[in-house]
Legacy VTK file of the C-alpha trace (Angstrom):
# vtk DataFile Version 3.0
C-alpha trace
ASCII
DATASET POLYDATA
POINTS 335 float
15.289 11.471 2.026
18.079 11.107 4.532
21.548 10.022 3.447
21.088 6.748 5.318
17.838 6.038 3.468
19.442 6.923 0.133
22.372 4.621 0.891
20.053 1.767 1.852
18.033 2.162 -1.359
21.256 2.059 -3.353
22.439 -1.109 -1.595
19.073 -2.826 -1.889
18.060 -1.905 -5.418
21.102 -0.650 -7.329
24.773 -1.570 -7.074
24.499 -3.773 -3.950
27.854 -2.738 -2.538
27.813 -2.838 1.238
25.283 -5.674 1.561
27.932 -8.249 2.441
29.114 -6.169 5.386
25.590 -6.342 6.817
25.335 -10.126 6.514
25.767 -10.803 10.270
22.874 -8.475 11.070
20.835 -10.047 8.274
21.267 -13.516 9.798
20.321 -12.153 13.203
17.160 -10.649 11.707
16.325 -13.915 9.937
16.811 -15.846 13.160
14.631 -13.573 15.261
11.827 -13.301 12.686
11.908 -17.050 12.033
11.736 -17.836 15.753
8.834 -15.427 16.157
6.851 -17.062 13.372
7.566 -20.535 14.753
6.336 -19.394 18.163
3.006 -18.444 16.601
2.844 -21.791 14.823
3.439 -23.676 18.076
0.851 -21.629 19.960
3.427 -19.965 22.199
2.241 -16.570 20.988
-1.469 -15.802 20.820
-3.301 -15.887 17.516
-6.953 -15.200 16.920
-9.584 -15.102 14.213
-12.485 -12.616 14.077
-15.003 -15.170 12.843
-15.374 -13.852 9.297
-12.948 -14.467 6.406
-9.660 -12.565 6.613
-7.732 -11.586 3.487
-4.228 -10.187 3.934
-2.888 -7.874 1.234
0.798 -7.471 2.002
4.312 -7.544 0.619
7.724 -8.907 1.463
9.670 -5.695 1.038
10.014 -2.615 3.206
8.073 0.325 1.807
5.159 0.516 -0.558
4.487 -1.790 -3.474
1.042 -0.496 -4.461
-0.982 -2.403 -1.856
-3.485 0.308 -0.946
-4.854 0.886 -4.493
-5.230 -2.888 -4.766
-7.095 -3.045 -1.435
-9.446 -0.318 -2.684
-9.988 -2.114 -5.996
-10.631 -5.441 -4.265
-12.954 -3.940 -1.660
-15.017 -2.045 -4.204
-15.374 -5.094 -6.427
-16.382 -7.299 -3.501
-19.048 -4.712 -2.678
-20.319 -4.969 -6.256
-20.528 -8.754 -5.850
-22.647 -8.443 -2.711
-20.082 -8.792 0.082
-19.624 -6.380 2.966
-15.867 -5.857 3.209
-14.174 -3.744 5.850
-10.509 -2.788 5.858
-8.326 -2.967 8.956
-5.108 -1.020 9.388
-2.725 -0.011 12.129
-2.885 3.580 10.866
0.845 4.042 10.320
1.980 7.521 11.361
-1.327 8.439 13.013
-1.569 9.900 16.492
-4.448 7.621 17.423
-4.785 3.918 16.781
-5.055 2.542 20.319
-8.540 1.076 20.693
-10.177 0.343 17.310
-12.033 3.256 15.698
-13.854 3.813 12.434
-12.214 6.232 10.006
-14.576 8.608 8.226
-14.081 10.349 4.872
-12.429 13.664 5.637
-10.824 12.421 8.872
-7.507 13.984 9.817
-4.652 11.866 8.371
-2.590 13.029 11.343
-4.961 11.070 13.581
-5.384 7.884 11.570
-2.662 7.828 8.890
-2.887 8.764 5.233
-3.834 5.381 3.764
-6.858 4.688 6.032
-8.301 8.114 5.180
-7.709 7.484 1.480
-9.490 4.112 1.717
-12.424 5.628 3.642
-12.825 8.298 0.975
-13.037 5.523 -1.614
-16.241 4.327 0.086
-14.940 1.419 2.169
-15.410 0.992 5.926
-12.017 1.251 7.645
-11.198 0.299 11.227
-7.880 1.494 12.642
-6.298 0.016 15.757
-2.864 -0.868 17.021
-4.026 -4.484 17.513
-5.096 -5.824 14.102
-7.046 -8.720 15.638
-8.998 -6.317 17.849
-9.627 -4.084 14.821
-10.890 -7.082 12.830
-13.227 -8.119 15.653
-14.447 -4.521 15.880
-15.136 -4.480 12.121
-17.021 -7.765 12.301
-19.183 -6.392 15.111
-19.897 -3.434 12.826
-21.352 -5.687 10.137
-18.391 -6.729 7.983
-18.722 -10.079 6.214
-15.072 -10.150 5.130
-11.944 -8.435 6.487
-9.264 -6.948 4.226
-6.002 -6.211 6.011
-4.026 -3.440 4.320
-0.517 -4.768 4.979
0.016 -7.191 7.857
1.581 -10.158 6.080
4.027 -10.487 8.983
1.435 -9.770 11.706
0.738 -13.401 12.563
-1.413 -12.632 15.603
-4.242 -12.177 13.082
-5.092 -15.543 11.555
-5.835 -15.363 7.872
-7.757 -17.343 5.299
-6.105 -15.992 2.168
-2.855 -14.138 1.492
-2.275 -11.826 -1.472
1.349 -10.750 -1.888
2.069 -7.636 -3.940
5.403 -7.239 -5.747
6.689 -3.939 -7.109
7.226 -4.755 -10.772
9.784 -1.966 -11.133
12.022 -2.972 -8.239
11.102 -6.606 -7.662
12.666 -8.059 -4.523
15.773 -5.905 -4.829
18.972 -7.799 -4.074
16.925 -10.657 -2.575
18.368 -10.254 0.911
16.630 -9.661 4.229
16.956 -6.587 6.420
19.224 -4.742 6.853
21.322 -6.124 3.965
18.298 -6.042 1.668
14.674 -4.874 1.577
13.005 -8.175 2.504
11.046 -8.618 5.728
10.935 -12.366 5.066
12.926 -14.513 2.656
11.832 -14.825 -0.950
10.817 -18.423 -0.235
7.785 -17.029 1.579
6.196 -16.357 -1.830
5.579 -20.098 -2.221
3.154 -19.954 0.705
1.037 -17.102 -0.679
-2.354 -17.885 -2.169
-2.160 -15.167 -4.834
0.673 -13.037 -6.194
0.061 -9.787 -8.019
2.709 -7.558 -9.568
2.358 -3.804 -9.756
3.835 -2.815 -13.082
5.825 -4.564 -15.799
8.825 -6.630 -14.853
9.556 -10.199 -13.776
6.464 -11.694 -12.145
6.260 -15.235 -10.756
4.438 -17.734 -12.937
0.703 -17.421 -12.465
0.891 -13.950 -10.955
-1.557 -11.290 -12.115
-0.083 -8.017 -13.393
-1.662 -4.603 -12.953
-0.616 -1.010 -13.398
-1.783 2.176 -11.723
-3.552 4.057 -14.473
-3.660 7.868 -14.253
-5.820 9.949 -16.589
-7.040 13.080 -14.793
-6.093 15.602 -12.111
-8.403 17.212 -9.543
-7.786 20.618 -7.943
-7.635 20.344 -4.158
-9.219 23.768 -3.580
-12.084 23.777 -6.104
-12.579 20.146 -7.135
-12.092 21.043 -10.807
-11.109 18.018 -12.915
-8.833 18.212 -15.930
-7.303 15.603 -18.220
-3.577 15.174 -17.672
-2.980 16.132 -21.289
-4.060 19.691 -20.446
-0.883 20.114 -18.359
1.458 19.573 -21.286
1.838 23.254 -22.114
4.419 23.924 -19.388
6.419 22.063 -16.742
4.719 20.748 -13.600
6.041 20.054 -10.133
5.378 16.492 -8.983
5.459 15.613 -5.265
5.311 12.032 -4.030
5.728 10.704 -0.493
5.144 7.054 -1.348
7.235 3.886 -1.266
8.495 4.300 -4.847
8.129 7.972 -5.899
9.842 7.344 -9.229
6.870 5.255 -10.372
4.590 8.303 -10.099
7.071 10.600 -11.832
7.571 8.115 -14.674
3.812 7.744 -15.145
3.387 11.512 -15.494
6.179 11.642 -18.051
4.621 8.758 -19.955
1.459 10.909 -20.102
3.502 13.540 -21.931
4.211 15.953 -19.054
7.496 17.711 -18.333
8.076 16.842 -14.677
10.094 18.585 -11.977
10.563 15.759 -9.476
10.190 16.201 -5.695
10.478 12.848 -3.863
9.608 12.705 -0.166
9.845 9.821 2.335
6.940 7.391 2.462
4.030 8.674 4.618
5.691 12.102 4.784
3.896 14.658 6.966
3.751 17.697 4.697
4.048 21.287 5.837
2.699 24.041 3.610
6.173 25.250 2.709
7.166 21.824 1.402
4.938 22.328 -1.632
5.972 25.926 -2.396
8.598 26.040 -5.115
8.855 29.764 -5.842
6.785 29.859 -9.037
3.201 29.491 -10.249
3.599 26.076 -11.857
0.988 23.491 -10.868
1.929 20.892 -8.252
0.684 17.369 -8.992
0.662 14.652 -6.333
-0.677 11.181 -5.581
-3.962 10.698 -3.734
-2.006 9.481 -0.706
-0.208 12.835 -0.581
-3.336 14.826 -1.410
-5.280 13.719 1.694
-2.637 15.551 3.752
-2.187 18.570 1.460
-5.905 19.477 1.391
-5.515 21.183 4.760
-3.386 23.897 3.116
-6.421 25.227 1.172
-4.199 26.631 -1.547
-4.604 27.035 -5.290
-2.287 25.183 -7.624
-2.295 21.809 -5.832
-3.665 18.894 -7.854
-4.464 15.285 -6.949
-3.801 12.620 -9.588
-6.018 9.619 -8.752
-4.771 6.174 -9.786
-6.821 3.091 -10.564
-5.769 -0.533 -10.843
-5.752 -1.680 -14.468
-5.053 -5.407 -14.886
-3.479 -7.019 -17.902
-5.643 -9.453 -19.828
-8.113 -11.206 -17.484
-5.889 -10.893 -14.408
-8.410 -8.877 -12.412
-11.229 -11.330 -13.030
-8.967 -14.227 -12.066
-8.053 -12.536 -8.777
-11.693 -11.807 -7.960
-12.822 -15.313 -8.908
-10.110 -16.898 -6.743
-10.977 -14.668 -3.793
-14.689 -15.394 -4.126
-14.074 -19.126 -4.452
-12.260 -19.049 -1.120
-15.040 -17.022 0.489
-17.710 -19.445 -0.746
-15.689 -22.447 0.462
-15.402 -20.914 3.906
-19.137 -20.140 3.982
-19.978 -23.727 2.975
-17.749 -25.126 5.719
-19.533 -23.230 8.515
LINES 1 336
335 0 1 2 3 4 5 6 7 8 9 10 11 12 13 14 15 16 17 18 19 20 21 22 23 24 25 26 27 28 29 30 31 32 33 34 35 36 37 38 39 40 41 42 43 44 45 46 47 48 49 50 51 52 53 54 55 56 57 58 59 60 61 62 63 64 65 66 67 68 69 70 71 72 73 74 75 76 77 78 79 80 81 82 83 84 85 86 87 88 89 90 91 92 93 94 95 96 97 98 99 100 101 102 103 104 105 106 107 108 109 110 111 112 113 114 115 116 117 118 119 120 121 122 123 124 125 126 127 128 129 130 131 132 133 134 135 136 137 138 139 140 141 142 143 144 145 146 147 148 149 150 151 152 153 154 155 156 157 158 159 160 161 162 163 164 165 166 167 168 169 170 171 172 173 174 175 176 177 178 179 180 181 182 183 184 185 186 187 188 189 190 191 192 193 194 195 196 197 198 199 200 201 202 203 204 205 206 207 208 209 210 211 212 213 214 215 216 217 218 219 220 221 222 223 224 225 226 227 228 229 230 231 232 233 234 235 236 237 238 239 240 241 242 243 244 245 246 247 248 249 250 251 252 253 254 255 256 257 258 259 260 261 262 263 264 265 266 267 268 269 270 271 272 273 274 275 276 277 278 279 280 281 282 283 284 285 286 287 288 289 290 291 292 293 294 295 296 297 298 299 300 301 302 303 304 305 306 307 308 309 310 311 312 313 314 315 316 317 318 319 320 321 322 323 324 325 326 327 328 329 330 331 332 333 334
């Protein structure tokens, strides 16, 4: 990561020194973002609805909080319950993303972004487009009965019927300040407006929030598809590469599985080159699924994907699904 990014992470999540000096810019950011949201509320900026229920899965902080695995979990479970969900995304980092397009399993992450490809490979229809409303309308025309927006909490042009806010249980809301003095894209008071709050990992979670963790159990070779339990990697050190919002979460999970980890953090959505994953030895290189969709193009032995699944505490998952379905049935009854 760049020195600026490292400094920002330190200010936001660690010692906090330097935040006060950024207070004038923070108030400017709050003013602009607040005025923008009010303009949508007053109808001065255009909003639209695709005509089928819209569920936003987003967060308040910059960077990842574990939204995409939750979107996959929610979409797959809605499929099991008879719904036809489709995911919409802006395809962050992709070369395309103008007019809405469907993303297919095996699509080039350089075209559509890493997360849309990952979601498509999990068996969910994914529509990518720079305009989320247009992407949602495109998905509805393609047969979707419910839209899941991966991120987009602050994209108010797309009207929504239910908001799920994800909080990183490890880092929480940082120092609680808005950009650039802190990691928040909206003030913490915005949580009171969310329909559901879920926390990724242990840590302080608002009352009533559901808590899940990203469970990892196996690794899959990118070149052959061979699957092995993580325990089989305990005989020697492993390299771990992670270009996600909070790389330390992945490294900690591997260590909790009993592995000796050589840590290699990369910026979120990092565009890997083959040399980035060559460390001068024959030790295996383990990475998240989000990283693996980009590393498969290297067609090289020794690279392993570690898939993660949402595992809820107690009955948290059932409560989330029941609340989502209750909203969907209410909307259907009101038509």
